[in-house]
C-alpha positions in Angstrom: 0.0 0.0 0.0 1.1 3.6 -0.6 -0.7 5.6 2.1 0.8 9.1 1.6 2.1 9.1 -2.0 1.8 6.4 -4.5 5.3 6.6 -5.8 6.0 6.2 -9.5 9.3 4.6 -8.5 7.8 1.9 -6.2 10.2 -0.9 -5.7 13.3 1.1 -6.6 14.3 1.4 -3.0 14.1 -0.7 0.1 12.1 0.6 3.0 14.1 2.1 5.9 13.8 0.4 9.2 14.8 1.2 12.8 17.4 3.9 13.2 17.8 4.1 9.4 14.4 5.8 9.2 15.6 8.8 11.3 18.8 9.2 9.3 17.1 8.8 6.0 14.4 11.3 6.9 17.1 13.8 8.1 19.0 13.5 4.8 15.9 13.7 2.7 14.6 16.7 4.6 18.0 18.5 4.4 17.7 18.0 0.7 14.2 19.3 0.7 15.2 22.3 2.9 17.8 23.3 0.4 15.1 23.2 -2.3 12.8 25.2 -0.1 15.5 27.8 0.6 16.3 28.1 -3.1 12.6 28.6 -3.8 12.4 31.3 -1.1 15.3 33.1 -2.7 13.6 32.9 -6.1 10.4 34.1 -4.5 12.1 37.2 -3.1 13.7 38.0 -6.4 10.4 37.8 -8.1 8.7 39.9 -5.5 11.4 42.6 -5.9 11.4 42.4 -9.6 7.6 42.7 -10.1 6.9 44.6 -6.9 3.7 42.7 -6.3 1.5 42.9 -3.2 -1.8 41.8 -1.9 -3.6 39.0 -3.7 -1.0 38.8 -6.5 1.7 38.2 -3.9 -0.4 35.5 -2.2 -1.1 33.8 -5.5 2.7 33.8 -6.4 3.4 32.3 -3.0 0.9 29.6 -3.6 2.2 28.7 -7.1 5.8 28.5 -6.0 5.2 26.5 -2.8 2.8 24.3 -4.8 5.6 23.4 -7.2 7.9 22.9 -4.2 5.4 20.5 -2.7 5.3 18.5 -5.9 9.1 18.4 -6.0 9.2 17.1 -2.4 6.8 14.3 -3.4 9.2 13.2 -6.1 12.0 12.4 -3.6 10.3 10.7 -0.6 11.6 8.3 2.1 10.2 4.7 2.3 9.0 3.9 5.9 7.6 0.4 5.2 6.9 -1.3 1.9 4.8 1.2 -0.1 4.7 3.8 2.7 6.7 7.0 2.3 7.1 10.4 4.0 8.2 13.8 2.5 8.2 17.5 3.3 5.1 18.5 1.4 3.3 19.3 4.6 6.0 21.7 5.7 5.8 23.4 2.3 2.0 23.7 2.3 2.0 25.0 5.9 4.7 27.6 5.3 2.8 28.9 2.2 -0.3 29.4 4.4 1.7 31.0 7.3 3.2 33.7 5.1 0.8 33.8 2.1 -2.5 33.4 3.9 -5.5 31.3 2.8 -5.1 32.2 -0.9 -1.5 30.9 -1.0 -2.4 27.8 1.2 -5.3 27.0 -1.1 -3.3 27.2 -4.3 -0.4 25.2 -2.9 -2.7 22.6 -1.4 -4.7 22.3 -4.6 -1.5 21.8 -6.7 -0.2 19.1 -4.2 -3.6 17.4 -4.2 -3.9 17.2 -8.0 -0.4 15.7 -8.1 -1.3 13.3 -5.4 -4.4 12.2 -7.2 -2.3 11.6 -10.3 -0.2 9.1 -8.3 -3.2 7.1 -7.1 -2.8 4.2 -4.6 -4.6 3.0 -1.5 -3.0 5.7 0.7 -4.3 8.5 -1.4 -7.2 9.6 0.9 -4.9 9.8 3.9 -2.3 11.8 1.9 -4.9 14.3 0.6 -6.4 14.7 4.0 -3.0 15.5 5.5 -2.5 18.2 2.7 -5.8 19.8 3.4 -5.3 19.7 7.2 -1.9 21.4 6.8 -3.5 24.2 4.7 -6.3 24.7 7.1 -4.1 24.8 10.2 -1.7 27.3 8.5 -4.6 29.5 7.4 -5.9 29.7 10.9 -2.5 30.6 12.2 -2.2 33.3 9.6 -5.4 34.8 10.9 -4.1 34.7 14.5 -0.5 35.8 13.5 -1.0 39.5 14.3 -1.6 38.6 17.9 1.6 36.6 18.2 4.5 38.7 19.7 7.4 38.8 17.2 9.9 37.5 19.7 7.8 34.4 20.1 6.9 33.8 16.5 9.6 31.1 15.8 8.4 29.1 18.7 4.8 29.5 17.6 5.7 28.2 14.1 7.6 25.3 15.6 4.5 24.5 17.6 2.4 24.7 14.4 4.8 22.2 12.9 4.3 19.8 15.8 0.5 20.1 15.3 0.6 19.7 11.5 2.8 16.5 11.7 1.0 15.2 14.7 -2.2 15.3 12.6 -0.3 13.6 9.8 0.9 10.8 12.1 -2.8 10.3 13.2 -3.8 10.1 9.5 -1.2 7.5 8.9 -2.8 5.3 11.6 -6.0 5.3 9.5 -4.3 3.2 6.7 -5.9 -0.3 6.9 -4.3 -3.7 7.1 -1.9 -3.0 10.0 0.4 -1.1 7.6 -0.7 2.3 9.1 0.3 1.3 12.6 3.7 -0.1 11.5 4.4 3.1 9.4 3.4 5.4 12.3 5.8 3.6 14.6 8.6 4.0 12.2 7.8 7.7 11.1 6.5 9.3 14.3 9.8 10.2 15.9 11.5 11.8 12.8 8.3 13.5 11.8 7.7 15.1 15.2 11.3 16.1 15.7 13.0 16.8 12.4 10.2 18.2 10.4 9.0 20.9 13.0 12.6 22.1 13.4 13.0 22.3 9.6 9.7 24.2 9.4 11.0 26.7 12.0 14.2 27.1 9.9 12.4 27.9 6.8 10.1 30.2 8.7 13.2 32.0 10.2 14.4 32.6 6.6 11.1 34.0 5.6 10.8 36.1 8.7 14.2 37.7 8.0 13.0 38.5 4.5 9.9 40.1 5.8 11.9 42.1 8.4 14.2 43.4 5.6 11.2 44.3 3.5 9.6 46.2 6.4 12.8 48.1 7.1 13.2 49.0 3.4 9.6 50.1 3.2 10.0 52.1 6.4 13.2 53.8 5.0 11.4 54.4 1.7 8.4 55.8 3.5 10.6 58.0 5.7 12.4 59.3 2.6 9.1 59.9 0.9 7.7 61.7 3.9 10.9 63.7 4.3 10.7 64.7 0.7 7.0 65.5 0.9 7.6 67.5 4.1 10.4 69.4 2.4 8.1 70.0 -0.6 5.2 71.2 1.6 7.4 73.4 3.8 9.6 74.4 0.8 12.7 73.1 2.5 15.8 71.5 0.9 18.8 69.8 2.5 22.4 70.5 1.5 26.0 69.8 2.2 28.9 72.0 1.4 32.7 71.5 1.7 35.2 73.7 3.4 35.2 76.0 0.4 31.5 76.6 0.6 30.7 74.5 -2.6 27.7 72.3 -2.7 28.5 68.6 -2.5 24.9 67.4 -2.0 21.5 69.1 -2.6 18.2 67.3 -2.0 15.6 67.0 -4.9 13.2 69.5 -3.3 15.6 72.3 -4.2 14.0 72.3 -7.6 10.6 73.0 -6.0 12.0 76.0 -4.1 14.6 77.6 -6.4 14.0 76.1 -9.8 17.6 74.7 -9.8 18.1 71.0 -10.3 20.3 69.3 -7.7 23.0 68.4 -10.3 23.2 72.0 -11.5 24.3 73.2 -8.0 27.0 70.6 -7.3 30.3 72.3 -7.2 28.7 75.8 -7.2 29.6 78.1 -4.3 26.7 79.0 -2.0 27.6 82.6 -2.2 27.0 82.7 -6.0 23.3 82.2 -5.3 22.9 85.3 -3.2 21.9 88.7 -4.8 24.9 90.7 -6.0 24.4 93.4 -3.3 24.6 90.7 -0.6 27.3 88.5 -2.1 30.5 89.9 -0.5 28.9 90.4 2.9 27.5 86.8 2.8 30.9 85.4 1.6 32.7 87.1 4.5 30.1 85.8 7.1 30.1 82.3 5.5 33.9 81.9 5.6 33.9 83.1 9.3 31.3 80.4 10.1 33.2 77.7 8.2 36.4 78.6 10.0 34.8 78.7 13.5 32.7 75.5 13.2 29.8 77.0 15.1 26.3 75.8 14.3 24.1 77.8 12.0 20.7 78.5 13.7 17.8 80.1 11.9 20.0 82.5 9.8 17.8 84.5 7.5 19.3 85.5 4.1 18.2 86.1 0.5 18.5 83.6 -2.4 18.3 84.1 -6.1 16.1 81.6 -8.0 16.9 80.2 -11.4 14.4 82.6 -13.0 15.9 85.6 -11.1 13.4 86.0 -8.3 14.6 86.9 -4.8 13.6 84.5 -2.0 14.1 84.8 1.7 15.4 81.6 3.2 16.1 80.5 6.7 19.4 78.4 7.0 20.2 76.0 9.7 23.2 73.7 9.8 25.8 71.8 11.7 29.5 71.3 11.0 30.9 68.1 9.5 34.2 66.9 11.1 36.8 64.5 9.8 38.5 61.9 11.9 40.9 64.5 13.3 38.0 66.8 14.4 38.6 69.3 11.7 35.6 71.1 10.1 35.5 69.9 6.5 32.1 71.2 5.6 28.5 71.9 6.8 25.3 69.9 6.5 21.9 71.7 6.9 18.6 72.9 5.4 17.3 76.0 3.8 13.6 76.8 4.2 11.7 79.3 2.0 10.3 82.0 4.3 9.4 84.5 1.6 5.7 84.3 2.5 6.4 84.8 6.1 8.7 87.8 5.4 6.0 89.3 3.2 3.5 88.8 5.9 5.8 90.5 8.4 6.3 93.4 6.0 2.5 93.7 5.6 2.1 93.6 9.3 4.8 96.3 9.7 3.1 98.5 7.1 -0.3 97.9 8.7 1.0 99.0 12.1 2.5 102.0 10.6 -0.7 102.8 8.8 -2.8 102.3 12.0 -0.5 104.7 13.9 -0.7 107.2 11.1 -4.5 107.0 11.1 -4.7 107.6 14.8 -2.3 110.5 14.5 -4.2 112.0 11.6 -7.6 111.6 13.2 -6.4 113.2 16.4 -5.2 116.2 14.4 -8.4 116.5 12.4 -10.6 116.2 15.5 -8.5 118.4 17.8 -10.2 121.6 16.8 -7.0 123.6 17.6 -6.8 124.8 13.9 -8.9 124.6 10.8 -8.8 121.4 8.7 -7.0 123.3 5.9 -4.2 124.1 8.4 -4.0 120.5 9.6 -3.8 119.0 6.2 -0.1 119.8 5.9 0.7 117.6 8.9 -1.7 114.9 7.7 0.1 114.5 4.3 3.5 114.4 6.0 2.4 111.6 8.3 0.8 109.6 5.5 3.9 109.9 3.3 6.1 108.5 6.0 3.6 105.7 6.7 3.1 104.7 3.1 6.8 105.2 2.1 5.6 107.1 -0.9 7.9 109.5 -2.8 5.4 112.3 -2.7 2.0 112.8 -0.9 -0.3 115.7 -1.7 -3.8 117.1 -1.6 -5.7 118.7 -4.5 -8.9 120.8 -4.0 -11.6 121.0 -6.7 -13.2 124.2 -8.0 -15.7 124.8 -10.8 -14.3 127.4 -13.2 -16.6 129.0 -15.9 -15.6 127.7 -19.3 -13.2 125.1 -18.0 -15.4 122.9 -15.9 -14.2 121.1 -12.8 -10.5 122.0 -12.0 -8.0 120.8 -9.4 -5.4 122.8 -7.5 -2.6 121.4 -5.4 -2.8 122.9 -1.9 -0.5 120.7 0.3 2.5 118.4 -0.3 5.1 116.3 1.5 8.1 114.8 -0.4 10.8 112.3 0.4 14.5 113.2 0.4 15.8 113.7 -3.2 12.3 114.1 -4.7 11.5 117.4 -6.5 8.5 119.3 -4.9 5.6 120.2 -7.1 3.7 122.5 -4.9 4.8 125.6 -6.9 4.3 123.9 -10.3 2.0 126.3 -12.2 0.8 123.4 -14.4 -0.9 121.9 -11.2 -2.9 125.0 -10.4 -6.4 125.2 -11.7 -5.8 122.1 -13.9 -9.0 121.0 -15.6 -9.8 117.3 -15.3 -11.1 117.2 -18.8 -7.8 118.4 -20.4 -5.3 117.2 -17.7 -6.5 113.8 -16.6 -9.7 112.7 -18.4 -9.7 109.2 -17.1 -9.4 110.2 -13.4 -12.6 112.1 -12.8 -15.1 109.2 -13.5 -13.2 106.9 -11.2 -13.1 109.4 -8.3 -16.8 110.3 -8.7 -17.6 106.6 -8.4 -15.8 106.7 -5.0 -13.2 104.3 -6.4 -9.4 104.4 -5.9 -7.2 105.3 -8.9 -4.1 103.1 -8.8 -2.1 103.1 -12.0 1.4 102.7 -13.4 2.5 105.5 -15.7 3.5 102.9 -18.3 -0.1 101.6 -18.3 -1.5 105.1 -18.6 0.5 105.8 -21.8 -2.0 103.5 -23.6 -5.2 104.4 -21.7 -4.7 108.1 -20.9 -1.7 109.6 -22.6 -2.5 113.1 -21.5 -2.4 112.2 -17.8 0.7 110.0 -18.4 2.5 113.0 -19.9 1.6 115.2 -16.9 2.8 112.5 -14.4 6.0 111.7 -16.4 7.1 115.4 -16.2 7.2 114.9 -12.4 9.3 111.7 -12.7 6.3 109.6 -11.4 6.3 105.9 -12.2 3.2 104.9 -10.3 0.3 106.8 -8.6 -2.5 106.2 -6.1 -5.3 108.8 -5.9 -8.2 108.6 -3.4 -11.3 110.7 -3.5 -12.3 113.1 -0.7 -16.1 113.7 -0.5 -17.9 116.3 1.5 -21.7 116.0 1.8 -21.8 113.7 -1.3 -19.8 116.1 -3.3 -16.2 115.4 -4.7 -14.3 118.0 -2.7 -10.9 116.9 -3.9 -8.3 114.1 -3.8 -5.3 112.9 -1.8 -2.5 111.3 -3.9 0.6 109.1 -3.4 3.4 109.1 -6.0 6.2 106.5 -6.4 9.1 107.9 -8.3 11.3 104.8 -7.9 9.3 101.7 -8.8 6.1 100.8 -10.6 4.5 100.1 -7.2 1.5 97.8 -7.0 -0.7 99.0 -4.1 -2.1 96.3 -1.8 -5.9 96.4 -1.5 -5.5 96.5 2.3 -3.2 99.5 2.1 -5.7 101.3 -0.2 -8.6 100.6 2.2 -6.7 102.0 5.2 -5.6 105.1 3.3 -9.2 105.6 2.2 -10.2 105.7 5.8 -8.0 108.8 6.2 -9.5 110.3 3.1 -13.0 109.8 4.4 -11.8 111.3 7.7 -10.6 114.4 6.0 -14.0 114.7 4.3 -15.8 114.2 7.6 -13.7 116.9 9.3 -14.3 119.3 6.4 -18.1 118.6 6.7 -18.0 119.2 10.5 -16.1 122.4 10.0 -18.6 123.6 7.4 -21.5 122.7 9.7 -19.9 124.5 12.6 -19.4 127.7 10.6 -23.0 127.5 9.3 -24.2 126.9 12.8 -22.2 129.8 14.2 -23.7 132.2 11.5 -27.2 131.4 12.9 -26.3 131.1 16.5 -27.3 134.5 17.7 -30.7 134.4 15.9 -31.3 130.9 17.1 -30.5 131.8 20.7 -32.9 134.8 20.6 -35.6 132.6 19.0 -35.1 129.9 21.6 -35.3 132.6 24.4 -38.6 134.0 23.0 -40.1 130.6 22.6 -39.0 129.5 26.1 -40.5 132.7 27.7 -43.8 132.1 25.9 -43.9 128.5 27.0 -43.3 129.6 30.6 -46.1 132.1 30.3 -48.5 129.5 28.8 -47.6 127.0 31.5 -48.3 129.5 34.2 -51.6 130.4 32.7 -52.5 126.7 32.4 -51.6 126.1 36.0 -53.6 129.1 37.2 -56.6 128.0 35.1 -56.4 124.5 36.6 -56.2 125.9 40.1 -59.1 128.2 39.3 -61.2 125.3 38.0 -60.4 123.3 41.2 -61.3 126.2 43.4 -64.5 126.7 41.5 -65.5 123.1 41.8 -64.6 123.1 45.5 -66.5 126.2 46.2 -69.5 125.0 44.2 -69.4 121.7 46.0 -69.5 123.5 49.4 -72.3 125.7 48.1 -74.3 122.7 47.0 -73.7 120.7 50.2 -75.7 123.2 52.4 -79.0 123.1 50.5 -78.6 119.3 49.8 -78.2 118.6 53.5 -81.3 120.7 54.2 -83.3 118.8 51.6 -82.0 115.4 52.9 -82.8 116.4 56.5 -86.3 117.8 56.0 -87.3 115.0 53.6 -86.2 112.6 56.3 -88.3 114.3 58.9 -91.3 114.3 56.5 -90.8 110.7 55.7 -90.7 109.8 59.4 -94.1 111.5 59.9 -92.7 113.9 62.5 -94.4 116.9 60.8 -97.7 115.0 60.4 -99.1 111.9 58.8 -98.6 111.2 55.1 -100.6 109.1 52.8 -98.9 106.3 50.8 -98.3 108.4 47.7 -96.8 111.3 49.6 -94.5 108.9 51.5 -93.3 107.4 48.2 -92.5 110.8 46.8 -90.8 112.0 49.9 -88.6 108.8 49.9 -87.6 109.5 46.3 -86.6 113.1 47.2 -84.5 111.8 50.1 -82.7 109.1 48.0 -82.0 111.6 45.1 -80.6 114.1 47.6 -78.3 111.5 49.1 -77.1 110.4 45.6 -76.5 114.0 44.6 -74.6 114.6 47.8 -72.3 111.6 46.9 -71.7 113.1 43.5 -70.8 116.4 45.1 -68.4 114.7 47.6 -66.7 112.9 44.8 -66.2 116.1 42.8 -64.9 117.8 46.0 -62.4 115.0 46.6 -61.0 115.0 43.1 -60.8 118.8 43.1 -58.8 118.6 46.4 -56.4 116.1 44.9 -55.8 118.1 41.7 -55.4 121.3 43.8 -52.9 119.6 46.0 -55.0 120.2 49.1 -55.3 116.6 50.3 -53.3 115.7 53.4 -52.2 112.3 54.6 -52.8 111.7 58.3 -50.7 108.8 59.4 -51.9 106.7 62.2 -51.2 103.1 63.4 -54.1 100.8 62.7 -54.9 97.2 62.0 -55.8 96.7 58.2 -57.8 93.6 59.1 -60.2 95.7 61.1 -60.8 98.1 58.2 -61.4 95.2 55.8 -63.9 93.7 58.2 -65.7 97.1 58.6 -66.0 97.5 54.8 -67.4 94.0 54.5 -69.9 94.7 57.2 -70.9 98.0 55.6 -71.6 96.3 52.3 -73.6 93.5 53.9 -77.1 94.9 53.7 -76.7 95.9 50.0 -75.2 92.5 49.1 -78.0 90.6 50.9 -80.5 92.8 49.1 -79.0 91.6 45.7 -78.6 88.0 46.9 -74.8 88.2 46.8 -72.4 86.5 49.2 -69.6 88.6 50.8 -66.5 86.6 51.5 -63.7 87.9 53.7 -60.3 86.2 53.8 -58.1 87.5 56.7 -54.8 86.0 57.9 -54.8 84.4 61.4 -52.4 87.1 62.7 -52.0 90.6 61.3 -49.7 93.5 62.2 -50.6 97.1 62.4 -49.4 99.5 59.7 -48.6 103.2 59.7 -50.8 104.9 57.1 -54.0 107.0 56.7 -56.9 104.7 57.8 -59.6 107.1 56.4 -58.2 107.0 52.9 -57.3 103.3 53.2 -61.0 102.6 54.1 -62.4 104.9 51.4 -60.4 103.1 48.7 -61.8 99.7 49.9 -65.3 101.2 50.1 -65.1 102.4 46.5 -63.7 99.1 45.2 -66.1 96.9 47.2 -69.1 99.2 46.4 -68.3 99.0 42.7 -68.0 95.2 43.0 -71.5 94.9 44.6 -72.9 97.4 42.1 -71.7 95.5 39.0 -72.3 92.0 40.2 -75.8 90.4 39.8 -75.1 86.9 41.1 -72.3 85.1 42.8 -70.1 86.7 45.4 -67.8 89.6 46.3 -64.6 88.8 48.2 -62.1 90.8 50.2 -58.7 89.2 50.7 -55.9 90.6 53.0 -52.3 89.5 52.5 -49.4 90.6 54.6 -46.6 88.1 54.1 -44.1 90.8 53.3 -42.9 93.1 56.1 -42.6 96.0 53.7 -46.2 96.2 52.5 -49.8 94.9 52.8 -52.0 93.8 49.9 -55.9 93.8 49.6 -57.6 92.1 46.7 -61.3 92.9 46.0 -62.8 90.4 43.6 -66.2 89.8 42.1 -68.0 87.5 39.8 -69.5 90.3 37.6 -69.5 90.5 33.9 -65.8 91.6 33.6 -64.1 94.3 31.6 -63.0 93.9 28.0 -59.2 94.0 27.5 -59.3 97.0 25.2 -61.3 99.0 27.9 -58.9 98.3 30.8 -56.7 101.3 30.2 -59.8 103.6 30.7 -60.9 102.1 34.0 -59.1 104.8 36.1 -59.9 107.7 33.9 -62.1 110.4 35.5 -65.8 110.6 34.5 -65.6 107.3 32.7 -68.1 104.5 33.5 -67.8 101.1 31.8 -71.2 99.6 31.2 -71.5 95.8 30.8 -73.4 94.4 27.8 -76.9 93.5 28.8 -76.8 95.5 32.0 -78.2 99.0 32.7 -75.6 101.8 33.0 -74.9 102.3 36.7 -75.5 105.6 38.4 -72.5 107.7 39.5 -69.9 110.2 38.3 -67.3 107.8 37.3 -64.8 109.3 39.8 -64.6 106.5 42.4 -61.8 104.6 40.8 -59.9 107.8 39.8 -60.1 109.0 43.4 -59.1 105.5 44.7 -56.0 105.4 42.6 -55.0 109.0 43.5 -55.4 108.1 47.2 -53.3 104.9 46.7 -50.5 106.9 45.2 -50.7 109.4 48.0 -50.2 106.5 50.4 -47.1 105.5 48.5 -48.9 102.4 47.0 -50.5 101.2 43.8 -53.9 100.1 42.5 -54.1 97.6 39.7 -56.8 95.7 37.9 -57.0 92.3 36.3 -60.2 91.3 34.4 -61.7 89.2 31.7 -65.1 89.2 30.1 -67.3 86.6 31.8 -64.8 85.9 34.6 -65.2 89.0 36.9 -62.6 91.5 38.0 -59.9 91.7 40.7 -58.6 95.1 42.0 -55.4 94.9 44.0 -54.4 97.6 46.5 -50.8 97.5 47.7 -49.6 100.0 50.3 -46.4 100.3 52.3 -46.4 99.2 55.9 -44.9 102.5 56.9 -46.4 105.5 55.1 -44.8 108.2 57.3 -42.5 109.1 54.4 -45.6 110.0 52.4 -47.1 112.3 55.0 
């Protein structure tokens, strides 16, 4: 029987027995290991050559190790007659460990196909062993990331023990006693030699993986360093003792436009601007001679296309074996953007200081704006670093249209002043600078190079060229939406390109000049009308005082009239009420029924009229300021109880319930008890008067030590929200829908609120139609301050 491989060369060799099995297995496996190692070398070369990864790498693993498994089956060791062992299981397992399930599947499939081609009774056991090796290796591959690298060789050796232990068990399944005999002969070498060999092959593969990871890490580090250099615009360099480049990193091309090979052997000083070259050469030689580190040294660098860059150099000396400085190694970083930002910040700070200084001058009021403009243009020229700064004022000239005249100027050292240039006095826009006026009238800045104006406005270009101007910035000055003039900035050195931020800041000053001129014009106009205005105001004020006095006197006269009339009416009314009472009581003689009824009507009408007179008298006293507050100490609960008792008969007559809610303990307050009681009588009387069914309640609350509160509520018809503001108005009575208009003057609530305010308190109302009304009186516990 041929349990593991049905050999094509059956009978060509005698089976090994006893100790010969171990030696034969060792020799055969050493031969197989050599083949495996050779295959691994070939695999590494292929992987490097084709740079494959992922699934393609696993497939290549599987094919190579599948071929190696076939080769191992061509040179087996006979254990017993027809039973052989070989290293195919090591090969399949190693392919799974390092190539994963894909590689193990391909290698196992190739080994299985070859085993099927050999046939024999041991074929099932041999195929089962191949499949078991692939499965076990695939499982280990999945668990491999959890295995510490320092323990991986031991783990793979343990996997070899498991794989070949399973193989020995499968050998036992061969029938006819052959399996048991073969297992006894093969168990020891398979469980000792093969696992060790598998660990050896694994060690070789692990070393290859480690090298590849290191190479990948180095490549990634180099890539990241290059990318970092590209992003940060940094390049590395080395120079010899003469200052010549011996190495330049590839990113130098991104920064300077030079290729690394173009700079080799070139002196570093040749790349500095001509004006910096000698200074940098002397400083560089001093550094090379001293051997001190270079730390963040800022200098200028010329690019291949002639641009000037700012770079920051850092470096360390390179020493030979004797400690002598033989060169420097370091980096250059492009800091042009940072230097430009610093320059913009410096200019911005200068502009902001200039703006503050200019605005202080224009707002100081110590001189006219025209007088301050000289200092303003001087400050702005220094801040803007312009060659010349000036102000032109506009004036309409008959026959010439709008003209401009230079009124102020400040020039830099070496620049010719133009303040006395006759060509700049009364210069018409139309003939002197036709393209300027539309821009200024649109409130836009005019920033142009003279070379550009030669094509668009040759007339203006000619005027500017005569003054040696190469670039100009002109900003409009508006006063009351009228173009008053302009403020200009000339550059006689370069064709300066003005930054939009700089223009915006300078426009702030131009607008400030316009505002100052407007304020000055307004001030002059106001001064011209000041005397007339003061006289007019005085006359109007005197007239108002007189009218106010007349109104006050008329109001007092009205109040005195009402008070006098009320007193005059009270005397006859009291007589009418008194005599009608006597008649009604029969003291002057008996009356019939009709006479008694008429006398009663006279008495009630007299009393009602007296109430009206009393109300008018009270409101008149309040308006005339004749009401006094008499402060006494009293218990508010007693007043509330007295009011409820006084309303009792009228409430019973209407079928209403009077509810009184008093706290268990109350404290006395200092106020005017008469006015306090009159307020409550008015509120409670109104509540009974307007309520047809339900109840009227009086509730006293004194939780606060600072004040007391009385709420008078009813279940009457309520007051519409839009009418609530009129509740306390004098002579206003609010009639409820479906109810007759109540009798009275409409002064009760007005008097009540006036009294509440005299006591230092408030009277408020809350009501809703159909839900009744609640009036709340709040008075301070101590009203002596109101007396």
